[in-house]
N, C-alpha and C positions, 0 to 999 in steps of 0.2 A: 693390581692383580686381576686376571681375567677369570671368568667363571670356569673355563676349562681347567684352570689350575686347581680347583677344588672338586672337580668331577674326575672320576677315573673309571675305566672299564672294569677294573677289579672290584670296585665298590658298587656294583650294580647287580640286582636280582631281577631278571627279565620275566620270571614266572614264579611269583611268591607262592609257596605251598601252604602257608598258614590260612586258617579259616576263621580265626577270631582275633581280637585286638591283642590279647596277651601273647598268643603264639606269634603274631606278626612282629611284635617288639622284640621277642626273644630271637626270632630267626634273623632279623636285621642286626641285633647285637652280636650274635655269633659271627657274622661276617665282619663286623667292625673289629672284633678281637682277632679273627683270623688274618686280617690284612694289616694288623699292627696299629690301627687307629686308636683302639681302646686297650688299656693295660689291665683293667679290672672290670669284668662283666657285671659282677654283682652290684658294685657301686654305681656303675653306669646305668644299668637298668633301673636301679633305685631312684636315680636322679631323673630319668625319663618319666617314671611314674609320678614322681613328686610334681613335675610340671603338668602332667595330664590331670592330676587331681585338682590342680588350681583351676584349670579350664581346658577343655579338649583342644587339641591342635588339629582336629579335623575341621578345616576352614570352610568346607563346602565345595560344591562342584566336583566331587570325586577326588579331592586332594587332602592329604594330611602332611603336617610338617613337624613331627616330634623332634625335640632338640634338647641339648644339654650343654653345659659349660662347667667343667670342674677338673680336678687333678687326675682323674682316671682317664682323661683323654690326652692323647699324645700330639695330635695335629688337627688342624681345621680340615674338614672334609664334608662333602654332601654325599650320602649314600642314596642311590635311587633304586626303588623297587616298584614293580608293577604286578597287580593282581587282576587277572582276567575276569574272575567271578565277582570280585569286590568283597570287602570286609567291613563289617559293622564296627565303626571306630568312634561312635558317639558324636558324629559330625554335627555341626551347627544346623545344617539343613536336613539332618536325619537320613541322608542318602549314604549308601555304601561307598567306601574309598577304593579307588583303583590305582592311584599314583601316590607313592610315598617318597618324601624327601626327609631323610633323617640327618639333621644338621648337628655336627659336632664342632666344638671349639675349646681348645685348652684354656686354662686360666690365664696364660700369658699371651693369648691371641692378639695380634696387633690390629690396628684399624684397617689395614689393607684387606685382611681376611674378612673382617666384618662388613666392609664395603662390598666385597664380592658377594657375600651372602645376602646382603640387602638388595643388590641388583638382581640376583636370581629370584628372590621373593617377588620383586616388582614385575618380573617377566611373566610370572604365573597368573597374572590377571588377564592375559591374552587368551581368549577361547580358541583361536586358531593354533596357538602353540600347544595348548592342552590336547587338542585333537591329534596333532602330529605325534605327540609323545605317546598317546594311547595306541596309535597305529604302528609305532616303531617296534622292531623285533630284535635289534642288535644294539649292544652298548655304544658302538661307534655312531650309530644313528642318533642316539640321545645327545652325545657330545656335539655332533654336527648341528643338530636342531638348536641347541642352546648357543653355540658359537655364532650362527647366522642371526639368531634373535638378538644377541648382544650387540653385534655389529650394526644391525638396523636401529636398535635403541640408541647406541652411541651417535649414529649419524643424525637421528632425530633430535637428540639433545644438542648436538653441535649446531644444527640448523636453527633450533630455537634460540640458542645463545647468540648466534650471529644476527638473527632477526631482532632480538632484544637490544643488542649493541647498536644495530642500525637504527632501530627506533629511538634509542637514547640519543644517538648522534643527530638524527633528524629533528628530534625535539630541541636539541641544542641549537641546531641551525635555524629552526623555526622561531626560536626565541629571539633571534637576531633579525628576523624579517618583520616588516610591518604587518599588523593584524587587521584584517577587514572582516566584519561580521555582516550577516544579512539574513533575510527571510524570503522564502519563495512560497507562493501559494497560487493555486488555480481553482476554478470553480468545482470541477469534479475531483480534483486532488489525486488523479491517477497517473498522468504522464508528465504534463507540463511542469508540475511542481518539482519532480525529481530530475528531469532533464535540465532545468534551469540551475538546480543545485550543482549537478556535476559539471555543467559548462562553466559556472563561476569558479568552482574549485580548480578546474584545469587551467582556466585563464590566470588565476592567481599563481599557480605553480610556474606557468610560463613567464610571468612578469615579476617573479621573485617576491611574491606576497603570500602570506598565510591567510587563507579564506575559510571561514567557518560559517556554515549555513544552517539555519533552522527551517525545517519544512513543515508547512501546515497542510498536510495531505488528507486523504480519505481515512487514514488510520489515526488522525489527530496530530498533535504536535510531536515531532521527532527532533532529536539533537537540540533541545531547547537551549538557547543562549543563556549563559550565566551572567550575573551582575559584574563579575570580575572581567569576563571576556569583553563585555560591552564597554567597561571602563577603560580597558587597555587598547581598544580598537581605534585605529586611525579614522575610520569612517564606517558608514552603514549603507548597505544596498538593499532596497526593498523592491523585489520583483514579484508583484502580487496583483491578482485580479479581484481580490476580496479583502475584507477588513482584517488587519492584524493588530496586535498590541503595540502601541507606539509610545506610550508614556515613558517607558524604560529608556528610550533613546533621547530623552531631553538633553539638549546641549551638545549633541553629537552632529558631526558633519554627515549629511545624508543625501542620497540620490534615490529617487523612487520612480517606478514605471511599471508597466504591465509585465506579466510573467514572460511573455514572448521576448522582451528585451533581454532577459537573463539567458535566453536560448540563442537568440540571433546576434547579440552584440555584447557578450560577456566581457571581452577584452576592453571594449570602450568604457564600460561601467567601472571596471577595476582601475583602468588608467585615470579616469576622472577623479576617483577617490584618492589615488596616489598623488595626483596633481593638485589636490585641494579645490576641486571645482564644485563640490557639493554645497548645499545650503545647510546652515545650522538649524536643526529642528528645535522648536520650542513648544513644550507641552502646555496646554491651557491651565494646568494646575488644579483642575477640579475633578480629576479622575476620568475625564473623557478620553476616549481612544479614537484617534482618526485613522482612516484606512491608508492614508498616504500623506506625507508632508507636502503641504502647499498644492494638493491636487486641485485642478481647476478645469473648467470647460467640460468638453464631452468626455474626457477621460475620467473626471470625477463622477459624472453621471453614469458612465459605464460601470465603474467600480461599485457604485451604490446599487445599481440594478443587478449586477452579478452577485452581490452579497445576498440579495433576496432570492435569486434563482438558485444559488448553491444550497441554501437552506430548504428551498422548495422541492428540489429534485428527488430526495428520498420519498416524499409523498406522491410525486408523479409516478416514479418508477414502481414503488411498492404497491400503491393503490391501483395503478394502471394494469400491472401484470396480474394481480389477483382478480381484477375484473375480467381481464381477457381469459384467464383460466376458467372463470365461472361460465363464460360463453361456450368454452369447449365442453364443460360439464352439461350445459343446457343442450348442446347439439348431439352429444354422444351418450349421455347417461340419463336420459329420461325427462328432459324439459326443464322449464323454469320453476317448477314446483318442488323439485327435489331439495332436500335439506342441504346437500353439498353446494348446490347453486346459490341458494339463499344466503348461506354463511359466507361464501367467497365473495359474492357480489356485494353484500352489505359491508364486509370488511374493506373492500376496495373503494366503495362509495364513501365510507367514513374517512378514509385517508384523503380522498379527493376533496372532501368538504373542507379540509384544512389547507389545501394548496394555496389558494388565493390569499387567505388571511396571513399565512406564514410568509408568503412572498412580500406582501405589503409591510408586514411587521419588520422584516429584516432590511428592507429598503430604507424604511424610516429609521431603524436603529443605526444604519451606516451613516446617516446624515446627522441625526440628533442624539445618538447614543441611547443608553438605556431608558431615559425618560420618554423617548419616542416610540418605544416598543409597543406599549399598550394601545395608544391612539392608532398606530399603524395597523395593529391586529384587528381592532374593531372596525376601522375603515375598510380593511380588506374583507371582513365578514359582511359588512353592509353592501359591498360590491357584488356579493354572491346571493343576495336575497331579493325577493320580489317587492316592488314598491307599488302600492295600490294607488287609489286616487289621491289627489293633492291633500296632504295632511293625514293620509291614511297610515295604517300600521305596516311595519315590515313583517313579511311572512317567509319563513325559510323555503327556499326552492328545492324541491325534491327531484326535479328532472334536469337540472343544470341547463335549462333552456336559455339560449343566448338572447332570446327576445324578452326575457323577464327581468334581467338585471345587468349591471355594468360589466360583470364578468371579469375576465383576465385583464383586459386593458384598464378597466376601472380600478382593479386592484393595484396595478402599477401606479396609476395616478394617485390612489389613496396613500401609497407608501411615500411618494415624494411630498405630497401635501402634508402628511403627518410629520415627516422629518423636518421640513422647513418651518412648519408652525412651531414646533418645539424649539428650533434654533431662534426663532423670533421671540418666543416667550423667555428664553434665557437672557436675551438682550434686554427685554422689557423689564425683567425682574432683577437685573444686575445691580441696580442701585438700592435694593432693599437693605435694611439694617442687618448686620451679621446675626443679631439675636433671633431672626426668623429664617436664617439660612436653611435650617432643617426642614422647614415647611415646603420648600421648593419641590424636592423629589417626591415627598409623601402626600402633598396636598395640591399645590398650585399647578404643577405640570400635568398631573393626571386629570384634574377637573377641567382646566381651561383647554388642555390639549384635546381631550375627548369632545368637549363642547364644540370647539371650532371645526374639528374634523367631521363630526356628525352633521353639523349644519351644512358644510360644503358638500359632503357626500349626498345628503338627503335632497337638497334643493338644486344642486348643480351637476355633480359628477354622474350620479345614477341616471337622471333623465337624458343627459347628453350621450354618455357612453353606452347606456342601455340601447338607445336608438342606433348608435354606431355599431355596436356588437351585433344587433339583430340584422343590420344591413350586410355586414361582413358574412355572417352565417348564411343568410339567404343567397348571397352571391356565390359562396362556396358550394352550397347545395344545388345550385342551378347551373353550375359550370358545364358547358359542353365538353365533349371529349378533346377537341382541339385545344381549348383554353386550359383544360385540366392537364394535358400533356405539357403545355408550355410552363404552367405553374410548378408542376412536379420536377421538371427539368431544371428550372431556376433554383428551387429550394435544394435539390440534391447537389447542384453545382456549387452553391454557396457553402455547403458542408466541407468542401475541399479547398476553398480559397485561403483560409488561414488555419484550418485543422484544429479547431478548439478555441479560436479567437472570436472577435466580435461578429464577423460574418457568419461563422459556424453557429454561434449561439443565437444570433438573430433568426436564422432559419429554424433552428430547433425550438426556440421560444414561440415562433409563429405557429408551427405545427402542433406543439404540445398545448398552446393556448386554445387552438381550435378543438383539439381533442378534449381539453378540460371543460370547455363550454358545453360540449355535447359528445360524450364518449360513445354514444350509439350511432353517431353519424358515419355513414359509409365514406363520405368525402374526407372527414377528419382522419379516418383510419388509413386512407390512401396517402394523405399528406404525411402521416407518421411513417408509413412505409417508404416514402420518397426520401425523407431525411435519414432514415435508417440505412437504406442502400447507398445513399450518397456518402455517408460517413464510413461505410465499409470498403468502398472502392479504393481509396488512397492506400491504406495498409496492404490490401490484397495486391494492388498494382505494383507496389514496391517489392513485395515478396516474390511475385511472378518475374518481374524484370530482373531482380538480382539473382534469380535462379537460372534464367535462360540467357541472360546477357552478362555473364560473369566478368568478362573483360572490361565492362563499363563501371564496375563497382569495386570499392576497396574490400579487403578482407573483413574489416569491421562492419561495413555496410551489408555484406553478404550474411554475416552472423545475425545482424539486426533484422534482415529480411526473413530469416527463419522464424523469429519471434512474431513477426507481423502476420503470419498465417493465423496464429491464435488471436492476436489483437483484432484482426479484420473479422474473424468469425464472431467475436464478441462485441462488435460495434464500438471499438476504441480507435477513433481516427488518429489520435495523437501518436500512434506508432510510426506514422509516416513523417513526423516532424524532423527527425535527424536527417532524413534524405532531403526534405525541403530546405532545411537550414544550409545544407552543404551545396545544393544546386537549385535554388528557388526558381530560376528562370525556365527550367525544364520540368522539374517535378510538379510544381503547382499547376501550370497550364495543362499538362497531360492528365493530372488527377481531376481537374475541374471538368475537362472534356469527358473523361470516362464516367464521372459521377453524374454529369448532365444526361449522358446517354442512358445510364441506369435509371435515373429519375423519369426520363421520358417513357421508358418501357413500363415503369410502374403505373404511370397515368394511362398509357395506351391499353395495358392489360388489366387495368382496374385491380391492381394488387393492393389489398388493405391489410394492415397489421394493427390490430386493436391493442397494442402494447407500446409504451413509450421508450423501451430500451430492450436490449438482449441480443440483437443481431440474429444469427442463425439459431441460437439457443431457443428462440421463441417461434421457430418456423411452423410448428403445428397450429399456431394461432392465425396464420396468414389465410386470407380468403381465397388466394390463388397461389398455392404452394409452389408448383412448377414455375409460375411466373416470377415469384419472389427470388428463387435461385437463379433463374435465367437472367433477370435484370442485373444481379450482382456479378454473375460470371461474365456476361458480355461487357458490362461497363468496366470491369477490372482488366479484362483482356485488351480492350481498346486502349485504356490508359497505359498498360504495361508495354504494348507494342509501340505506341507513340514515344514513350519514355526510353525504351530500349534502343530504338533507331536514332532518336534525337541526341541522347547523351554521347559524349566523346569517350573513347577508351581511356582507362586509367593510365597515367604516365608512370610506369614502373620505375 
């Protein structure tokens, strides 16, 4: 039964005359009697009031639904009434009622009538429907409004049912497919992580496998794999540039590599798992978590370094930007003695003080797990403090001078040294009796780990890297314009070589390391500006090219190009990765050229940005604001033109 079957123009009052609740009920009851719906007004009104005395039927939002079901009612019907002024009906929200739906049902009303009434009630939660009812002036309009609303609701429910059925069928089909699980993670956790996830899932769909991916991104772990999923999985794919939990994959066939493998060759990874080409992963059994099964060589070193950098970046970005804002306060709001400057500058400096210790601690943790964290942290701290005469005390450095400590490079060395010292200690103490097993993490690793790290840092690393750090800083601070232009062009170009990969991170680490060693250095600010503009060019170039050379890009690429305007503005290079993955031989060279041009302009115009992140959002901090914008715009246009003319038209 449809709603229109229980609505009738003869059972409508488009202008209710009553001014109070009792009069409204009586006026509507009179019409019910007159139209033959009710055979005994007195009994009917009595039953209506009995219901009202239990709890008001004024449900709020200007609606009341008085109702009754007894022998005084001849047929199921909904009487509609409208009051322009509104009537106090003791509604739940205390507001006057404008729309009345008096629902009647005889004792013998069947389920079809009740279902129609329930559907009508469900429609009344739609505010758009209520607004249309209030604006209606004729009974026919009321019926038309409900008819269209019911049809829309039915279509919605049908679509939902079809979707549920399709989902059920897909689940049934998926249960017959081999299951592959995986984890994707990148350093920033912004783009690579999720691009690799989607690429692997799509590859699985194409190859007839169900792929479920856990992401370790900037918002933490999402879609965390369950023990049951891992147990059922045919194999595991780890596409990660940082440490992930591995013990849970013990005994599973596993393939691991950098996150870019998940983006660039997802089908190859899925095929290898399906073909049984992975290696069986064996956990050490003592709670340790490796970043990758059987990682070796430079890839292992890269992952360990990236684990430290990923934990360090929040200190670099947060501290650096607060310090940069303090310089704005100093320049425009009264100098270095204002309370705002002192507060912001101190907060930024405090964050910076933790940068190198955190970097070293998490490099060490990636190698030697939790026992290496403390020795790495202390070793990193020792790399940031001043070493007096031989045998003298360490004194905290307050000016971050590169001439006084091992600095950023020494911190990296401290992390690797601490990690491998703990690995060595684990092997050394492996033969101890089980009765002293608990002493290892609580006593032996902390004492001997710290002792050996401190000795090496004190007598070897700080003297050597302190001198090296000082030499690098002196070289940077005395660069001529020609050499500076060359250096900024190289750094900016590196940002687009792999767009978030090792080359990109190497350039960023070099610039942020110089900035960390001496945040007040003009050269360090120029290097930061160079990597910033270099990282902005690739997404901007693909956005421009896809907008002006539309026949060279697919519909999906043109949509991604729109997003890249925002990503470029925010210094998120990874937005260009889908374009580079689809056409690396053209997108990467043109982006590198454009980024290098932008970097050269930064060096030539002496554009400095004393903030390690932010893109155009931090443009007020630039020492040469027009030059900052000019470098990015020219570099992006150069890259876009090269790409636009070089790419071939899309084959429709």
